[in-house]
C-alpha positions as CSV (number, residue, x, y, z in Angstrom):
1,M,-0.1,0.0,-0.1
2,E,2.7,2.6,0.9
3,A,4.9,2.0,-2.0
4,F,2.1,3.0,-4.3
5,D,0.7,5.9,-2.2
6,I,1.7,8.8,-4.5
7,K,0.2,11.4,-2.1
8,S,2.7,10.6,0.7
9,K,5.5,11.1,-1.6
10,T,7.8,14.2,-1.3
11,I,8.2,16.3,-4.4
12,E,11.6,14.9,-5.2
13,E,10.1,11.3,-5.0
14,V,7.3,12.4,-7.4
15,E,9.7,13.9,-9.8
16,E,11.9,10.8,-9.7
17,L,8.9,8.6,-10.4
18,L,8.0,10.5,-13.5
19,K,11.4,10.6,-14.7
20,F,10.9,6.8,-15.3
21,S,8.0,7.7,-17.6
22,N,10.1,9.9,-19.6
23,Q,8.2,13.2,-18.4
24,P,9.7,16.3,-18.3
25,A,10.9,17.6,-14.9
26,Y,8.1,20.2,-14.5
27,R,5.5,17.4,-14.8
28,G,6.5,16.4,-11.0
29,K,5.8,19.8,-9.8
30,Q,2.5,20.0,-11.5
31,L,1.5,16.6,-10.2
32,F,2.5,17.6,-6.5
33,N,0.5,20.8,-6.8
34,W,-2.5,18.9,-7.8
35,L,-2.2,16.4,-5.0
36,H,-1.1,18.8,-2.2
37,K,-2.1,22.4,-3.0
38,L,-5.4,21.6,-4.6
39,G,-6.4,18.4,-3.0
40,A,-7.3,16.6,-6.2
41,Q,-9.4,13.5,-5.5
42,S,-8.5,11.9,-8.8
43,Y,-6.4,12.1,-11.8
44,S,-9.3,13.1,-14.1
45,E,-9.3,16.7,-12.5
46,M,-5.7,17.1,-13.7
47,H,-6.3,18.6,-17.0
48,N,-2.9,20.0,-17.7
49,L,-1.4,16.5,-17.5
50,P,-1.1,14.5,-20.7
51,K,-4.0,11.8,-20.9
52,E,-1.5,8.9,-21.1
53,L,0.2,10.0,-18.0
54,R,-3.1,10.2,-16.1
55,T,-4.0,6.9,-17.2
56,F,-0.7,5.3,-16.2
57,L,-1.0,7.0,-12.9
58,E,-4.5,5.9,-12.2
59,N,-3.5,2.3,-13.0
60,N,-0.5,2.3,-10.9
61,Y,-0.7,4.8,-8.0
62,P,-4.1,5.3,-6.3
63,I,-4.7,8.6,-4.6
64,Y,-5.9,7.8,-1.0
65,T,-8.6,10.2,-0.1
66,C,-11.2,10.4,2.5
67,S,-14.9,11.4,2.3
68,V,-17.2,13.3,4.8
69,I,-19.9,11.0,6.0
70,H,-21.4,13.3,8.8
71,K,-20.9,16.7,10.2
72,S,-22.0,17.9,13.6
73,V,-22.0,21.6,14.5
74,S,-22.1,22.9,18.1
75,E,-24.9,25.1,18.9
76,K,-22.7,26.8,21.5
77,D,-19.5,27.9,19.7
78,G,-19.9,26.7,16.1
79,T,-17.2,24.1,16.3
80,A,-17.7,21.4,13.7
81,K,-16.9,17.6,14.0
82,Y,-16.4,15.6,10.9
83,L,-16.9,11.7,10.7
84,L,-14.6,10.7,7.7
85,K,-14.4,7.5,5.8
86,M,-11.1,6.1,4.4
87,Q,-10.8,4.1,1.4
88,D,-10.8,0.8,3.4
89,E,-14.1,1.6,5.0
90,Q,-12.6,2.7,8.3
91,F,-13.5,5.9,10.1
92,V,-12.0,8.6,11.9
93,E,-13.0,12.0,13.3
94,A,-11.6,15.6,12.7
95,V,-12.7,18.8,14.5
96,L,-12.9,22.3,12.9
97,M,-12.4,25.4,15.1
98,E,-12.8,29.1,14.3
99,Y,-10.5,31.6,16.0
100,K,-9.7,35.1,15.3
101,H,-6.6,34.2,13.6
102,G,-8.3,31.6,11.3
103,F,-9.4,28.0,11.2
104,S,-7.8,25.3,13.1
105,L,-8.3,21.7,12.3
106,C,-7.7,18.9,14.7
107,I,-6.9,15.7,12.8
108,S,-6.4,12.1,13.6
109,T,-3.1,10.2,13.2
110,Q,-4.4,6.7,14.0
111,I,-7.6,4.6,13.5
112,G,-8.4,4.2,17.1
113,C,-5.6,4.2,19.8
114,K,-3.4,1.8,21.9
115,M,-2.6,4.1,24.9
116,G,-5.6,3.5,26.9
117,C,-5.8,6.8,29.0
118,I,-8.8,6.2,31.1
119,F,-10.6,9.3,30.5
120,C,-10.4,9.2,26.7
121,S,-13.2,7.6,24.4
122,T,-10.9,7.1,21.6
123,G,-9.2,4.0,23.1
124,A,-12.5,2.5,24.0
125,S,-13.1,2.1,20.3
126,G,-10.1,-0.1,20.0
127,F,-7.0,0.2,17.6
128,S,-7.2,-0.7,13.9
129,R,-4.1,0.7,12.2
130,N,-1.9,3.6,11.6
131,L,-2.9,6.4,9.0
132,L,-0.6,7.2,6.1
133,A,0.7,10.7,5.6
134,S,-1.7,11.0,2.7
135,E,-4.7,10.1,4.8
136,M,-3.8,13.0,7.3
137,L,-3.4,15.5,4.4
138,S,-6.6,14.1,3.1
139,Q,-8.4,15.1,6.3
140,I,-7.5,18.8,5.9
141,H,-8.4,18.7,2.1
142,S,-11.9,17.1,2.5
143,V,-12.7,19.5,5.5
144,E,-11.6,22.6,3.5
145,Q,-13.6,21.5,0.4
146,E,-16.7,20.8,2.3
147,A,-16.6,24.0,4.5
148,G,-15.3,26.3,1.8
149,I,-12.3,27.5,4.0
150,R,-8.6,27.3,4.3
151,V,-7.2,25.8,7.3
152,S,-4.3,28.0,8.9
153,N,-3.4,25.8,11.8
154,V,-3.3,22.1,12.3
155,V,-3.5,20.0,15.6
156,L,-2.4,16.5,15.7
157,M,-4.6,16.0,18.7
158,G,-7.5,13.8,17.3
159,M,-7.7,10.0,17.4
160,G,-4.5,8.1,18.0
161,E,-1.0,8.9,19.5
162,P,1.0,10.7,16.9
163,L,4.3,9.7,18.1
164,D,3.1,6.0,18.0
165,N,2.9,6.5,14.2
166,Y,6.1,8.3,13.9
167,K,7.3,7.7,10.4
168,N,4.0,8.6,8.8
169,V,3.6,11.5,11.0
170,L,7.1,12.9,10.3
171,R,6.4,12.5,6.5
172,F,3.2,14.3,7.0
173,L,4.8,17.3,8.8
174,R,7.4,17.7,5.9
175,L,4.5,17.5,3.4
176,V,2.0,19.8,4.9
177,S,4.6,22.6,5.4
178,N,6.0,22.2,1.7
179,D,5.5,25.6,0.1
180,E,4.4,23.8,-3.1
181,G,1.5,22.3,-1.2
182,L,-0.7,23.4,1.7
183,N,2.1,25.4,3.0
184,I,1.1,25.5,6.7
185,G,4.2,26.4,8.6
186,M,5.5,24.4,11.5
187,R,4.8,27.3,13.9
188,N,1.2,26.8,12.9
189,V,1.4,23.0,13.7
190,T,0.8,21.5,17.3
191,L,1.6,17.7,17.9
192,S,0.1,16.3,21.1
193,T,1.6,13.3,22.7
194,C,1.0,11.3,26.0
195,G,4.8,11.0,26.5
196,L,6.5,8.4,24.3
197,V,10.1,9.3,25.4
198,P,12.3,7.8,22.7
199,Q,10.2,9.5,19.9
200,I,10.2,12.9,21.8
201,R,14.2,12.5,21.6
202,D,13.9,11.8,18.0
203,L,11.5,14.6,17.1
204,A,13.8,16.8,19.1
205,D,16.6,15.8,16.8
206,E,14.8,17.0,13.7
207,K,14.9,20.5,15.1
208,L,11.2,21.3,13.6
209,Q,9.6,24.5,14.7
210,L,6.3,22.9,15.7
211,T,4.7,23.1,19.1
212,L,5.0,20.1,21.1
213,S,1.8,19.5,23.5
214,V,2.6,16.8,26.3
215,S,-0.6,15.5,28.1
216,L,0.8,15.4,31.8
217,H,-2.4,15.3,33.8
218,A,-0.7,14.5,37.0
219,P,2.7,15.5,38.6
220,E,3.7,12.2,40.4
221,D,3.9,8.7,39.1
222,N,1.3,7.0,41.4
223,L,-1.6,8.8,40.0
224,R,-0.4,9.3,36.5
225,K,0.1,5.7,35.8
226,K,-3.6,5.0,36.9
227,L,-4.8,7.8,34.5
228,M,-2.2,7.1,31.8
229,P,-0.8,3.4,31.4
230,I,2.2,4.9,29.4
231,N,3.6,6.3,32.6
232,R,4.6,2.6,33.6
233,K,7.0,2.6,30.8
234,Y,8.2,6.3,30.9
235,P,7.7,7.9,34.3
236,I,7.5,11.4,34.8
237,D,11.0,12.4,35.6
238,R,12.2,10.5,32.6
239,L,9.5,12.2,30.5
240,L,10.6,15.6,31.8
241,R,14.1,14.8,30.9
242,A,13.2,14.5,27.4
243,C,10.9,17.5,27.3
244,K,14.1,19.4,28.4
245,Y,16.1,18.0,25.6
246,Y,13.4,18.8,23.2
247,V,13.4,22.6,24.4
248,N,17.4,22.6,24.2
249,N,17.4,21.2,20.8
250,T,14.6,23.2,19.2
251,G,14.3,26.3,21.3
252,R,10.6,26.0,21.4
253,R,8.3,26.1,24.4
254,I,6.4,22.8,25.3
255,S,2.9,22.9,26.2
256,F,1.8,20.8,29.1
257,E,-1.9,19.7,29.0
258,Y,-3.4,19.0,32.6
259,A,-6.9,17.8,32.7
260,M,-8.5,19.1,35.9
261,I,-10.4,16.4,37.6
262,S,-12.5,17.1,40.7
263,G,-11.0,15.6,44.0
264,L,-8.2,13.9,42.1
265,N,-5.4,16.0,40.7
266,D,-6.7,19.4,41.5
267,T,-5.4,20.1,45.0
268,D,-3.1,23.0,45.9
269,E,-0.5,20.2,46.9
270,F,-0.3,18.9,43.3
271,A,-0.2,22.6,42.0
272,L,2.8,23.2,43.9
273,L,4.4,19.9,43.0
274,L,3.7,20.4,39.4
275,A,5.3,23.8,39.5
276,Q,8.2,22.2,41.1
277,K,8.5,19.4,38.5
278,L,8.2,22.0,35.6
279,K,10.9,24.5,37.0
280,G,13.7,25.3,34.6
281,I,11.7,24.0,31.4
282,L,10.6,26.5,29.0
283,S,6.9,25.6,29.0
284,H,3.2,26.7,29.4
285,V,0.6,24.6,31.3
286,N,-3.1,24.6,29.8
287,L,-5.6,23.5,32.4
288,I,-8.5,21.9,30.9
289,P,-11.7,21.0,32.8
290,I,-11.9,17.2,31.9
291,N,-14.6,16.5,29.3
292,E,-17.2,13.7,29.7
293,S,-16.4,10.6,28.0
294,D,-18.1,7.3,27.9
295,N,-15.5,5.0,29.7
296,C,-14.9,7.1,32.8
297,N,-16.8,8.7,35.7
298,Y,-14.7,11.6,36.6
299,F,-16.0,15.3,36.8
300,P,-14.2,18.4,36.1
301,S,-13.2,20.7,38.7
302,N,-15.1,23.8,39.7
303,S,-13.9,27.1,38.3
304,G,-12.9,28.3,41.8
305,R,-10.7,25.3,42.2
306,I,-9.3,25.7,38.7
307,N,-8.4,29.4,39.3
308,Q,-6.8,28.6,42.5
309,F,-4.7,26.0,41.0
310,A,-3.8,28.3,38.2
311,E,-2.8,31.1,40.7
312,I,-0.6,28.9,42.6
313,L,1.3,27.9,39.4
314,N,1.5,31.7,38.1
315,S,2.7,32.8,41.5
316,S,5.4,30.1,41.3
317,G,6.7,31.3,37.9
318,I,4.8,28.8,35.6
319,S,3.0,30.2,32.6
320,V,-0.6,29.0,32.9
321,T,-3.9,29.4,30.9
322,V,-7.5,27.8,31.4
323,R,-8.3,26.5,28.2
324,R,-11.7,27.1,26.7
325,T,-13.6,24.1,26.0
326,L,-15.0,23.9,22.5
327,G,-17.4,21.3,20.9
328,A,-18.3,19.3,24.0
329,D,-22.0,19.5,23.1
330,I,-21.2,17.4,19.9
331,Q,-18.6,15.1,21.6
332,G,-15.9,16.9,19.8
333,A,-13.7,18.2,22.7
334,C,-10.4,16.6,23.9
335,G,-11.0,12.8,24.8
336,Q,-14.3,12.6,23.2
337,L,-13.5,11.4,19.7
338,R,-14.3,7.9,18.8
339,R,-15.6,6.5,15.5
340,R,-19.1,7.0,16.5
341,F,-20.8,6.3,13.4
342,C,-19.3,2.6,13.3
343,A,-20.0,2.2,17.1
344,E,-23.5,3.0,16.9
């Protein structure tokens, strides 16, 4: 499948492929533009390519796309959740959010998830497979075409753990930022991880200028490993060492996500411990009132408790904000995505 996946190929790889078909060099750029900048769904759209070339490509290099099956729009904030069908009849979800700076799209990187975080619905739907770079790009193209907008920011925070699909995600990052394609700069891309330490270090070595978002949710190992099984393999101190390595290599600030759970991880003591753990790391903390999900019975902290937690962090020198929840009424907020169409 991957060998014939033309939309996952770099512009250099596309040019090399066409060279074997005795095509002039500029055809590679034309084809890449159609696939990436214009999001062509079929070769028949590529009217400036010779018919014989289009026929050859159609017979040998399928374009992996996805189609919009269902769209839900929040009555509260206008956030839109898309159910998308891949060509193998598998489903993922993506979420479109409008801000003053433009449109942000939260995309999926896997069909399902292996990580098993107990407050997240995605893992409850099981894990099927990794998404190809082309399938991540196609989520952007499909939503742009359906909504009639241009996406300016991409968040890899939908279904799946991006760093568990490292090779395909890295290829996606290089393709989405290519100036002959969607041309979404790395500083407009956020990648979220539950804390896969080796891959964080590998990503640091790439020196990409994206924003790394690390789901922390607890400042000590006993609680975090209950919430997030990955902590059994990569405890907090090891994770934070990798985060420091990332900051040192890239010069980029890390965003730590912290779901506020009433009576569990929202005490003053935990706020002080979190501030202590993050001291010396160029970082920012996003406090997120936990969203309802199908597989846990936790409840969000009240606003007073969240504000007190934030004040302790702030007075300890830690940059902090309370994230506004978008799309919760359509099950489109953090931790709520799960191939709902095929589950019902």
